[in-house]
KOLNULO-874742 format. One line per 2 residues: number of its first residue (from 1); their letters; for each residue x, y, z of C-alpha. Coordinates in steps of 0.2 Angstrom, whole numbers. Each point is the difference from the previous one (the first is absolute). Example, Ala and Ser with C-alpha at 12.3 -4.5 7.8 and 13.67 -1.06 7.14 Angstrom:
BEGIN
1 = AS = 62 -22 39 | 6 17 -3
END
This chain:
BEGIN
1 = MA = 282 -820 -710 | -4 -18 -3
3 = SI = 1 -8 -18 | -14 0 -12
5 = RT = -6 -17 7 | -2 5 18
7 = SL = -5 18 -2 | -14 -1 -14
9 = AS = -17 1 8 | -16 9 -4
11 = PT = -3 16 9 | -12 -7 13
13 = SG = 7 -18 2 | 9 -9 14
15 = RT = 16 3 10 | 8 11 -13
17 = AR = -14 12 -2 | 0 2 19
19 = AR = 19 2 0 | -2 14 -13
21 = AQ = -14 8 10 | 11 0 16
23 = AL = 15 7 -10 | -11 14 -7
25 = AA = -7 3 18 | 18 1 7
27 = LF = 6 11 -15 | -14 12 0
29 = PA = -6 4 17 | -15 9 -7
31 = LL = -7 -17 -5 | 3 -8 16
33 = LT = -16 -5 10 | 0 -1 19
35 = GC = 1 -18 6 | 2 -9 16
37 = IG = 13 8 11 | 13 -12 4
39 = DQ = 16 1 10 | 4 19 1
41 = TG = 10 6 14 | -8 16 8
43 = AT = -17 -3 -8 | -14 9 9
45 = VQ = -14 -12 -4 | -2 -12 14
47 = PA = -8 -17 -5 | -15 -6 9
49 = VI = 1 -16 10 | -9 -15 -7
51 = TV = -5 -14 12 | -2 -16 -10
53 = PR = -12 -11 10 | 8 -15 8
55 = EA = -13 -11 -7 | 3 6 -18
57 = PR = 5 -15 -11 | 19 -3 -2
59 = TT = 6 0 -18 | 18 -5 1
61 = GR = 7 -15 -10 | 17 -9 1
63 = ER = 13 12 6 | 14 -4 -11
65 = SG = -10 -4 -16 | 6 5 -17
67 = SD = 1 -7 -18 | 13 -1 -13
69 = AD = -12 9 -12 | -1 15 12
71 = HA = 19 0 2 | 2 0 -19
73 = KL = -12 14 -3 | 9 11 13
75 = VS = 17 -4 -7 | -6 5 -17
77 = SF = -7 16 6 | 17 5 6
79 = GG = 9 -4 -16 | 4 -18 3
81 = EY = 14 -8 11 | 17 8 -1
83 = RA = 14 -12 -2 | 15 5 11
85 = PA = 6 -16 9 | 12 9 12
87 = SL = -13 12 6 | -14 -14 2
89 = KL = 12 -11 9 | 4 15 12
91 = LT = -19 3 3 | -3 -18 3
93 = EV = 14 -2 13 | -5 16 9
95 = TD = -18 -6 0 | 4 -17 7
97 = RL = 11 9 14 | -14 11 4
99 = VR = -14 -13 1 | 11 -10 13
101 = AT = 0 16 11 | -19 2 -1
103 = ER = -13 -8 12 | -6 -12 -14
105 = PE = 17 -7 -6 | -9 -15 -7
107 = ET = -8 10 -14 | 7 0 -18
109 = YA = 2 14 -12 | 4 2 -18
111 = VT = 8 16 -7 | -4 6 -17
113 = LL = 11 14 -8 | -11 11 -12
115 = DS = 6 9 -16 | -7 17 5
117 = PV = 9 17 3 | -13 4 13
119 = IN = 6 0 18 | -12 -13 8
121 = AF = -1 -16 11 | -15 -9 6
123 = AL = -5 -17 7 | -15 -12 -2
125 = PS = -7 -10 14 | 6 -16 -10
127 = GR = 18 5 5 | 5 7 -17
129 = LY = 11 15 2 | 3 12 -15
131 = VT = 14 13 -2 | 2 11 -15
133 = RG = 17 3 -8 | -3 19 3
135 = LL = -1 -4 18 | 17 -10 -1
137 = AL = 8 15 -8 | -5 12 13
139 = AS = 6 -10 16 | 18 3 5
141 = DT = 4 -16 10 | -7 -17 5
143 = SE = -7 7 16 | -11 12 -9
145 = IA = -7 -13 -12 | -2 -12 15
147 = AV = -10 14 8 | -12 1 -14
149 = LA = -2 -19 0 | -2 -1 19
151 = HE = -14 13 -2 | -9 -11 -13
153 = IA = 2 -16 9 | -7 8 16
155 = HV = -16 4 -10 | -1 -19 -4
157 = TL = 4 -6 18 | -12 12 7
159 = RH = -14 -6 -12 | -4 18 -5
161 = AT = -7 -4 -17 | -12 -12 7
163 = AR = -6 12 14 | -2 14 -13
165 = TE = -10 -10 -11 | -11 -6 14
167 = LA = -3 17 6 | -4 6 -18
169 = LR = -12 -14 -3 | -9 1 17
171 = SQ = -2 19 -2 | -8 -3 -17
173 = LV = -11 -13 6 | -6 10 15
175 = SK = -3 15 -12 | -10 -10 -12
177 = VV = -11 -8 14 | -4 17 7
179 = AD = -4 7 -17 | -10 -15 -8
181 = VL = -6 -10 15 | -4 14 12
183 = ND = -6 11 -15 | 12 14 6
185 = PV = 10 5 -15 | 6 17 7
187 = TG = 8 -9 16 | 7 -14 -12
189 = AQ = 8 13 -11 | 7 9 15
191 = LQ = 7 -16 8 | 8 -4 -17
193 = SQ = 8 17 -1 | 6 -1 18
195 = SK = 8 -17 -4 | 11 7 -12
197 = FA = 8 12 13 | 1 -15 12
199 = LA = 9 -10 -13 | 12 14 -3
201 = RF = 4 2 18 | 1 -19 2
203 = SR = 12 -1 -14 | 11 14 7
205 = DQ = 1 -8 17 | 5 -17 -9
207 = EL = 14 9 -9 | 7 8 16
209 = EA = -2 -17 9 | 10 -9 -14
211 = DG = 13 14 2 | 3 -4 18
213 = VG = 0 -19 -2 | 11 1 -15
215 = VR = 14 10 9 | 0 -12 15
217 = TL = 1 -15 -13 | 14 9 -9
219 = AR = 10 2 17 | -3 -18 5
221 = AG = 6 -6 -17 | 17 9 3
223 = YD = -3 15 -12 | 2 18 4
225 = PF = -17 5 6 | 3 18 -6
227 = GA = -1 -6 -18 | -19 2 1
229 = GR = 2 19 3 | 13 2 -13
231 = FL = -10 -8 -13 | -16 10 4
233 = TA = 10 16 -1 | 7 -5 -17
235 = LN = -17 -4 -6 | -7 17 5
237 = RT = 15 9 -8 | -3 -9 -16
239 = TA = -18 5 0 | 5 18 3
241 = LK = 11 -1 -15 | -16 -5 -10
243 = TG = -13 11 8 | 12 15 0
245 = TG = -4 1 -19 | -19 -3 3
247 = MA = 2 -17 -8 | -13 -13 2
249 = GE = 6 -17 -4 | -3 -18 4
251 = PD = -6 -5 17 | 15 -4 12
253 = ML = 2 -5 18 | -7 17 5
255 = AT = -16 -4 -9 | -3 -16 10
257 = HP = 9 4 16 | -2 16 11
259 = GT = 17 7 -4 | 1 14 13
261 = AE = 12 7 12 | -10 -9 13
263 = RI = 6 -17 -7 | 18 6 0
265 = TL = -1 6 18 | -9 -17 5
267 = VT = 13 -11 -7 | 15 10 6
269 = RA = -7 0 18 | -3 -18 -1
271 = AR = 18 -3 -6 | 7 11 14
273 = LI = -10 -10 13 | 10 -15 -6
275 = GA = 17 9 1 | 11 14 -7
277 = PG = 5 1 -18 | 13 -13 -5
279 = LG = -10 -14 7 | -2 -14 -13
281 = VD = 8 -1 -18 | -5 9 -16
283 = ER = 10 -11 -12 | 2 15 -12
285 = AR = 14 -9 -11 | -10 -16 -2
287 = YL = -16 10 -5 | 9 11 -13
289 = AA = 8 -16 -8 | -17 -7 -1
291 = VD = -8 15 -9 | 15 4 -11
293 = GI = -6 0 -18 | -19 -1 2
295 = AY = -11 10 -11 | -5 18 5
297 = GD = -15 10 -5 | -11 -4 -15
299 = NP = 0 -16 -9 | 4 4 -18
301 = GD = -14 -10 -6 | -12 12 9
303 = GL = 9 16 -7 | 14 10 6
305 = VR = 3 18 7 | 16 8 -6
307 = GR = 0 18 7 | -15 9 -9
309 = RF = -2 -14 -13 | -11 -15 1
311 = LH = 3 -15 -11 | -10 -16 -1
313 = PG = 9 -13 -11 | -15 -12 1
315 = LG = -12 13 -7 | 13 8 -11
317 = IA = -3 18 5 | 9 14 9
319 = FE = -4 18 5 | 9 14 10
321 = VP = -9 11 13 | 2 19 0
323 = EG = 14 8 11 | -5 0 18
325 = FS = -9 -16 0 | 5 -16 10
327 = IE = -8 -16 -6 | -3 -17 8
329 = NT = -4 -16 -8 | -14 -11 8
331 = RS = -8 -16 -6 | -16 9 -6
333 = AV = 7 17 -6 | 14 12 -1
335 = LG = -3 14 12 | 9 17 1
337 = TT = 0 16 9 | 10 16 2
339 = GE = 9 4 16 | -13 11 8
341 = GS = -14 -12 -6 | -9 14 -10
343 = RR = 1 -11 -17 | -3 -18 -1
345 = LL = -1 -13 -14 | -5 -18 -4
347 = FD = 4 -12 -14 | -9 -16 -2
349 = QV = -7 -13 -13 | -18 -2 -3
351 = ES = -11 -12 -9 | -8 5 -16
353 = HA = -12 -10 -11 | 1 -3 -19
355 = GQ = -8 15 -8 | -1 10 16
357 = GL = 5 18 -3 | 13 8 11
359 = DA = -12 14 6 | -11 -15 6
361 = VL = 15 -7 9 | 4 16 9
363 = KA = -18 3 5 | -2 -18 7
365 = TW = 16 1 10 | -3 17 8
367 = ND = -13 2 13 | 0 19 1
369 = VI = -8 12 -13 | 9 4 -16
371 = EP = -1 18 -5 | -12 2 -15
373 = GS = 9 3 -16 | 17 -4 7
375 = LE = 2 -17 -8 | 13 1 -14
377 = NR = 6 -13 -12 | 18 1 -3
379 = MV = 16 -9 -5 | 12 -3 15
381 = AG = 17 -5 -5 | -7 -8 -16
383 = NP = -14 -9 9 | -19 4 0
385 = AV = -6 8 16 | -14 9 8
387 = TA = 3 14 13 | -12 9 12
389 = LS = -1 12 14 | -9 -4 17
391 = RG = -2 12 15 | -3 -6 17
393 = KD = -2 11 16 | 18 1 4
395 = WT = 9 -7 -15 | 0 3 -19
397 = FR = 4 -16 -10 | 6 -3 -18
399 = LA = -4 -17 -6 | 6 -10 -15
401 = AI = -4 -18 -7 | 13 -5 -13
403 = RV = 0 -15 -11 | 18 -8 -3
405 = GE = -3 -15 -12 | -14 -10 8
407 = TT = 3 7 18 | -8 15 8
409 = FR = 8 10 13 | -7 14 11
411 = MI = 10 16 5 | -6 11 13
413 = MA = 7 16 7 | -7 10 14
415 = AK = 4 18 6 | -7 7 17
417 = GG = -12 14 -2 | -7 6 -16
419 = TD = 17 1 -10 | -1 -10 -16
421 = PD = 15 -11 -1 | -1 -2 -19
423 = GA = 18 6 -4 | 8 -13 11
425 = FR = -13 -13 -5 | 4 2 -18
427 = RW = 19 -1 2 | -3 -16 10
429 = TE = -12 -8 -12 | 11 4 -15
431 = SL = 15 -9 8 | -9 -16 -1
433 = ST = 10 -11 -12 | 4 -18 -4
435 = ID = 16 -8 7 | 14 -4 -12
437 = PA = 4 -19 1 | 18 5 3
439 = ET = -5 10 15 | -10 -14 7
441 = RS = 15 -12 -1 | 11 13 9
443 = LR = -12 2 15 | 7 -8 16
445 = PL = -9 -2 16 | 7 9 16
447 = RL = 8 -11 13 | 5 2 18
449 = VV = 19 -1 0 | 11 -1 16
451 = VT = 16 10 -2 | 15 3 12
453 = AA = 3 18 4 | 18 5 -4
455 = PG = 11 12 11 | -6 18 -2
457 = ET = -17 -5 -8 | -15 10 7
459 = AE = -18 -4 0 | -2 13 -14
461 = ML = 12 -8 -11 | -8 -17 2
463 = AQ = -17 7 -3 | 6 8 -16
465 = RM = 2 -17 -7 | -18 -5 3
467 = VV = -12 -2 -15 | -15 8 8
469 = PD = -12 13 -7 | 3 13 14
471 = KA = 6 3 17 | 15 -12 -2
473 = LD = 8 5 17 | -17 -2 10
475 = RF = -3 -17 -8 | 18 -6 4
477 = LV = -2 5 18 | -17 -8 2
479 = LN = 6 -16 -9 | 15 -1 12
481 = GL = -8 5 16 | 10 16 1
483 = ER = -5 17 6 | 4 16 -10
485 = GA = 18 6 5 | 5 -17 4
487 = GV = 17 -6 -7 | 4 -16 -8
489 = RA = 14 -11 6 | 14 -6 -12
491 = GQ = -1 -19 -1 | -18 -2 4
493 = SY = -14 -6 -12 | -14 11 -6
495 = KL = -15 -3 -12 | -1 10 -16
497 = VL = -13 -1 -14 | 9 -3 -17
499 = E = -4 -6 -17
END
């Protein structure tokens, strides 16, 4: 959850409001509205085919355009640049090696490392490549990170962004002409709806094309082409750890890339066409040396999760969720869920105006109906608060707006069905407190530390040293590209999450 400066926004304004709406929709499926169907393997809806007239105006501009202002905004939205000279040096050298192996070796690229725990990477047509430190933490060797970079470089060399923009703009233009000029709004609306399906299919095809080109580039550069499949498998395993608790967190690569078994099958098949496993180098030792000591998980400035406790030094507050809840900190809110997903919670910061009552704040930031007579003025942990009850079709909600000093926070707990979660909700809200300055000073960010396995050590023993909220063994195995039941080798290096 971002600091006051970045998270403060009116309930209906700008990107933060949209992010909160998306967080709510992900957290509470009852509030989710059906939108455009994107890349969903096995979907039964077949998109209609749109034929864009050949004479339709072309709308493309410079293919590798881009501004420093756009770059700065993008970097800021991902927490800023992360300073890790060894990691950035590795990424730059790998990128240069890959570019020399592409069909456009004359093009130049610049890599930016982003200070975000989210697992993501993307490219702009300008040749700017972006990798989050969360993605660095997940990859196990140089060939895996090279596979990610090769995929993103393929998007640029294949001019995918330009083609996608052209299709989108031309489809919009044709729809508008049909609706306005030919006075046929029904057909115009139909064309616009169909274009969304066409773009989704188009984007999916681009991703698969970039996968194939990326694997071939990987091999030509001398890296292990099977690194692509290993990384995608690790990505799916990481997401399974999150979705296994019903958690709905920040968008990662599976939100912007079709992360399916189909992709893993495709890249593995492409690698086998090149040669048997063992072809190319993985440079595991080099990679581990480059990522040793990088930050892992949340930036302390945006709040920290420690077990069932959330602490935000910048806001000066902390709370503890009830037994059975797992929580995740995102840039716009703290989200939580029980293992089976029948209870969920959300904590965020909302704007309140001078003189505005907390009941008005609660009503202004909640789109559903509040039960008549349920609004209650209370003191929560010594702070003025208003609580309320709201019942939806499939969920029952308990809401609170709490003013701590000059800041207003919102706490929402939902229970599936008609059960009122009031008991757990009260325990959670009453746990809200200010952080002692001494505790703030004692907080340490988590880091990825590379250790050497001693004789007789097991995966379970190494995992017990990890400072993670849950599933330490599963997280250790995924971070190190190991399957359950696999042993560790004495003298070999492994990644741990430590304070």
